[in-house]
Each structure stands twice: as C-alpha cells, then as structure tokens.
C-alpha positions as CSV (number, residue, x, y, z in Angstrom):
1,X,21.9,-45.6,-145.3
2,X,21.6,-42.3,-147.2
3,X,23.5,-39.3,-146.7
4,X,23.3,-35.6,-148.2
5,X,25.9,-33.7,-148.5
6,X,26.7,-30.0,-149.6
7,X,28.8,-29.4,-151.6
8,X,30.0,-26.1,-154.0
9,X,27.9,-27.3,-156.7
10,X,24.9,-27.9,-154.8
11,X,23.3,-30.8,-152.7
12,X,24.8,-34.7,-153.3
13,X,23.7,-37.9,-152.2
14,X,25.4,-40.9,-151.3
15,X,23.5,-44.4,-151.2
16,X,25.9,-46.6,-148.8
17,X,26.2,-50.6,-149.6
18,X,28.9,-51.2,-146.0
19,X,30.7,-54.6,-146.0
20,X,31.3,-55.5,-142.7
21,X,35.1,-56.0,-142.5
22,X,35.8,-53.3,-145.4
23,X,39.5,-52.9,-146.9
24,X,38.4,-50.3,-149.2
25,X,35.6,-47.9,-150.4
26,X,34.2,-48.0,-154.0
27,X,32.9,-44.1,-154.6
28,X,31.0,-44.5,-158.0
29,X,29.1,-42.2,-159.8
30,X,26.5,-42.2,-162.5
31,X,26.5,-41.3,-166.2
32,X,25.3,-38.2,-168.0
33,X,21.8,-39.3,-168.9
34,X,21.3,-41.5,-165.8
35,X,21.4,-42.4,-162.2
36,X,22.8,-45.2,-159.9
37,X,20.2,-46.9,-160.3
38,X,22.0,-48.5,-163.8
39,X,22.5,-52.1,-163.9
40,X,26.1,-52.2,-163.8
41,X,26.3,-49.7,-160.3
42,X,23.6,-51.8,-158.8
43,X,25.5,-55.1,-159.4
44,X,28.6,-53.7,-158.3
45,X,27.0,-52.9,-155.1
46,X,25.3,-55.7,-154.3
47,X,28.3,-58.1,-155.0
48,X,31.2,-56.0,-153.5
49,X,30.3,-55.7,-149.7
50,X,30.8,-59.1,-149.3
51,X,34.4,-59.2,-150.6
52,X,35.3,-56.1,-148.1
53,X,34.3,-53.6,-150.6
54,X,31.8,-50.5,-149.1
55,X,30.6,-49.7,-152.3
56,X,29.3,-45.5,-152.0
57,X,27.0,-44.8,-154.8
58,X,26.7,-41.4,-155.6
59,X,24.3,-38.9,-157.1
60,X,25.6,-35.7,-158.8
61,X,23.7,-32.2,-157.7
62,X,21.9,-32.2,-161.1
63,X,20.8,-35.5,-160.4
64,X,19.7,-34.7,-157.2
65,X,18.2,-31.7,-158.2
66,X,15.8,-33.4,-160.5
67,X,17.7,-32.2,-163.5
68,X,17.6,-34.3,-166.4
69,X,20.8,-33.6,-168.3
70,X,24.2,-33.5,-166.4
71,X,25.9,-30.0,-166.0
72,X,29.1,-29.2,-167.5
73,X,32.2,-31.0,-166.8
74,X,33.8,-28.6,-164.6
75,X,30.6,-28.6,-162.3
76,X,30.9,-32.1,-162.2
77,X,34.8,-32.6,-161.0
78,X,33.3,-29.5,-158.4
79,X,30.3,-31.7,-157.1
80,X,32.7,-34.9,-157.0
81,X,35.6,-33.0,-154.8
82,X,32.4,-32.0,-152.5
83,X,31.8,-35.7,-151.9
84,X,35.1,-36.9,-151.1
85,X,35.8,-36.0,-147.5
86,X,32.5,-38.0,-147.0
87,X,33.7,-41.3,-148.8
88,X,37.2,-40.7,-147.0
89,X,36.1,-40.5,-143.9
90,X,36.1,-44.2,-143.0
91,X,40.0,-44.0,-143.0
92,X,40.3,-46.7,-145.5
93,X,42.1,-46.3,-149.6
94,X,38.9,-45.0,-152.0
95,X,38.7,-45.8,-155.4
96,X,37.0,-43.1,-157.2
97,X,34.7,-44.7,-159.7
98,X,31.8,-44.2,-162.0
99,X,30.2,-45.1,-165.4
100,X,30.3,-43.1,-168.3
101,X,30.7,-39.2,-167.8
102,X,30.9,-40.2,-164.0
103,X,33.9,-42.5,-165.3
104,X,35.7,-38.7,-166.9
105,X,35.0,-36.9,-163.7
106,X,36.9,-39.9,-161.7
107,X,40.1,-39.7,-164.1
108,X,40.0,-36.2,-164.3
109,X,40.3,-36.3,-160.2
110,X,42.0,-38.7,-159.2
111,X,45.5,-37.2,-158.2
112,X,44.4,-34.5,-156.8
113,X,42.0,-36.2,-154.7
114,X,44.5,-39.2,-153.8
115,X,42.2,-41.6,-155.3
116,X,43.9,-44.8,-154.4
117,X,42.5,-46.2,-158.4
118,X,40.3,-45.6,-161.0
119,X,37.2,-47.6,-162.1
120,X,36.1,-46.4,-165.2
121,X,32.5,-48.2,-166.9
122,X,31.6,-47.3,-169.8
123,X,34.2,-45.0,-170.5
124,X,33.3,-42.6,-173.2
125,X,36.5,-42.5,-174.8
126,X,34.6,-40.1,-178.1
127,X,31.0,-39.0,-178.7
128,X,29.5,-41.6,-181.3
129,X,30.2,-41.5,-184.8
130,X,33.1,-38.9,-183.6
131,X,36.6,-40.9,-183.2
132,X,38.6,-37.9,-183.9
133,X,37.0,-36.1,-180.8
134,X,39.0,-38.8,-178.1
135,X,39.2,-37.8,-174.7
136,X,41.6,-40.6,-174.3
137,X,43.8,-37.8,-172.8
138,X,41.7,-37.7,-169.2
139,X,42.1,-41.8,-169.5
140,X,45.6,-41.8,-169.8
141,X,46.4,-39.0,-167.4
142,X,44.7,-40.7,-164.5
143,X,47.9,-41.3,-162.8
144,X,46.9,-44.3,-160.7
145,X,46.0,-47.8,-161.2
146,X,43.2,-48.1,-163.6
147,X,40.5,-50.7,-164.7
148,X,38.2,-49.8,-167.9
149,X,35.4,-52.3,-168.0
150,X,34.0,-51.5,-171.4
151,X,31.0,-53.1,-173.9
152,X,32.3,-54.8,-177.1
153,X,29.5,-52.6,-178.9
154,X,30.0,-49.6,-177.2
155,X,29.1,-46.2,-179.8
156,X,31.4,-44.2,-177.0
157,X,34.6,-46.4,-177.7
158,X,34.7,-50.1,-178.6
159,X,37.7,-51.3,-176.9
160,X,39.7,-52.2,-180.1
161,X,39.8,-48.3,-180.5
162,X,41.2,-47.7,-176.7
163,X,45.1,-46.5,-176.9
164,X,48.0,-48.1,-175.8
165,X,48.2,-46.7,-172.1
166,X,48.7,-47.9,-168.1
167,X,45.7,-49.4,-167.9
168,X,44.0,-52.5,-167.6
169,X,40.7,-53.0,-170.2
170,X,37.5,-55.8,-169.6
171,X,35.6,-56.5,-172.1
172,X,31.7,-57.4,-172.3
173,X,30.9,-59.1,-174.6
174,X,28.1,-57.6,-176.9
175,X,27.6,-55.1,-174.3
176,X,26.5,-51.6,-175.4
177,X,26.9,-48.3,-173.3
178,X,24.4,-49.5,-170.5
179,X,26.1,-52.8,-170.8
180,X,22.6,-54.3,-172.5
181,X,23.2,-57.4,-174.9
182,X,21.3,-58.2,-177.4
183,X,19.0,-61.3,-177.0
184,X,20.9,-62.7,-179.9
185,X,24.3,-62.4,-178.2
186,X,25.8,-66.0,-176.8
187,X,25.5,-64.7,-173.4
188,X,22.5,-63.4,-171.3
189,X,22.1,-60.2,-169.7
190,X,23.0,-62.0,-166.0
191,X,26.7,-63.1,-167.8
192,X,27.5,-60.0,-168.7
193,X,26.7,-58.5,-165.3
194,X,29.0,-61.1,-163.5
195,X,31.6,-60.3,-166.1
196,X,32.0,-57.1,-164.3
197,X,31.4,-58.4,-161.0
198,X,33.7,-60.7,-160.9
199,X,36.6,-58.7,-162.5
200,X,36.5,-55.9,-160.5
201,X,36.4,-58.1,-157.8
202,X,39.9,-59.5,-159.2
203,X,41.0,-56.0,-159.4
204,X,40.0,-54.9,-156.0
205,X,42.2,-57.6,-154.2
206,X,45.1,-55.9,-156.0
207,X,44.7,-53.0,-154.0
208,X,44.6,-53.9,-150.3
C-alpha cells in the first residue's frame, strides 16, 4: 500500500509492507542519490514483516518530485518530521532508519521524534577520501539504541574507522556503500543480504 504525505518540504511517499501481527514499525528511507529500490531496503521489506515488523519505505519529497540529487540536510530532516505522524499512527514503537543520507537523518532526529531505536545502513562516516570530515557526532548523538550495518569496503567509512560508542556495528564483508560484493568475494550477493536481514531481525527482537 502506498500513502502520500504532505510535509513542509513537499510531498513524500510511504510504501507499506505490513506484518500481520506487528510489534514494531521500521520507517526507513533512502540515500542522497537513490530511492527505495536499493537492495538492502527491498530485502528488509521482504523479510521483516514475517518477524512482526511492519516496514515503511519512505521516499523523501525531492525523490517524489523527480529530482536526481537530494536537498540540504536540514530539508531532509523537515521531510522526515513530516512523515513521522503517519508511521507512528499504528501506535507501535517506531524504529527510525535509513541508508546513507537517510541514516544521518534518522540519527539527527531520533530523540526529538521519540524513536525507539535507529537503524543506520551504510552510515556515511565521512566523504570518500576525506576522513577528517567526520560525521561521527551525528551517530554518537542519536540517543537511542542504534545498529549500524556497514560494508567492509565502504568508501564512506569502513567498519574499522568507526569510533567507540554506544552503538552496535555489524560488518557485511566485501560490501561497498550499496552492499554490492565483487564476484571474486568469498560470499555472494544473496549471502550479503542475508547477513543484513538476519542481523536486523535479531536486533529488532531485543526492541519489543
């Protein structure tokens, strides 16, 4: 089911993948250069409902409007705040999630919106090749239980680059920023996605 939401940043869209007996809602958005067709988002939407988690795939207004590049971070936060009442409407705890730029939004707004937890997929710890421009403060400031899922070969921040902090981190071996794994890798693409969905399923069981 698709739901159109009007926000102060423009028109957003939610695609619902509902669990029959839901105990949590995972609201998760895309990155700055792609949409909800991302392999990790689609895998989560396919797997999680069978484990009691309703998945709400959120398209930010810039994406709905057909633009190719994301708007400024503050505008992304405005869009996320605008969709929150809709994802909270079922009356269940809501996990705020996203991949890349969406993960940053989830971290920045988690406490303010009352998120039960944050799922950060491919958190962009720094721009590629610029580790000095760290965004660790956003992750460390989430203020709620946080799971980071990071590709082992992510140019935006490899797992070993992350600071110590109050979050869990799971590595997807060989994965790049989109969790793609090279053909020479010891694991296949399906296995990489199973690492993501399996760990997220385990983690959500600790939340409710």
